[in-house]
N, C-alpha and C positions, 0 to 999 in steps of 0.2 A: 231315756238313757239305756244304752246297751250294756249288758254284763257278759263277760267272757266265761268260758268253761273252766278257766283256771289254768295256771301255768307259771313258769318262771317269768319274772318281769311284770306280772300283774300288780296293780296298785290296789291295796285293800283299804277301803274307806270305812271307818268305824264311827258310830255316833247314834244320833236319834233321827227319826223321820217323823214328820208331822204334816198337817194340812195348813197351808197358807190360805187364809180367807181374805180376799181382796174385793172390796166393794167398788163398783163402777161409779164414776162421778156423773152427776146430772148437771151439766152446765159448768160455768167457771167455778173454780175452787177458791173460796175465801177463807182465810184462817183467822177468824175472830175468836179471841179468848172467851171461852164459856158459851159460844154459840153452837146451835144445833143445825145440822144440814141433812137434807134428804139424800139418801144414797140410791143408786141404781142397783141392778142385779148383783148378787154376790157370786164371785168366781172362786173356784178352789183349784189349787195346784199342789203338787208334792213339794214339801219344804223340809227344812232342817239341814243340819251339817252334811249328812250323807247325800241327800239329794243335790244340794248346791255344789258341794265339792266334786261329787261323782259326775254331775252334768258337765262341769268345767273341764275335768280331766278327759272325759270322753270326747268333748269338742276339740281338745288338743291332740286327739288321736291315740291316747293311752288306753290299754286294756284295764278295765276296772272291775273289781269285785266289791261287794258291799255286805256289811253286817250292821244291823241296827236294832235298837230297842223301840218298840211301839206299844202305846197304851192299850188297855183292854176296854176302853170306852167306845162310844159311837164314832168319834173321829178316828180312833185307832182302827176301827173296822173299815172306814173309808180309805185310810192309808193302805191297809192290806189289799183292798180291792184295786187301788191304783197300781200297786206294785205287781199284783197278779196280771193286770191288764197289759203290762209291759212285756210279758213273755209269751 
């Protein structure tokens, strides 16, 4: 997601940022109530209202600025690292 330097017409997205944890499927997915399945590697991506909305607005060509709350736990540290890596 690209973030502009600020200016008239920018869209400010407010909310939370988090880490979306998405396991990979190993083979066909069967949804049996109460059943357990082995999952493949876990992938992480930036999630939450700010990431999702901001990403969509940038794809539409709008200049976006963001402000978000992030936790002080280990996953919050991962979020901050992901955001720093964007700039």
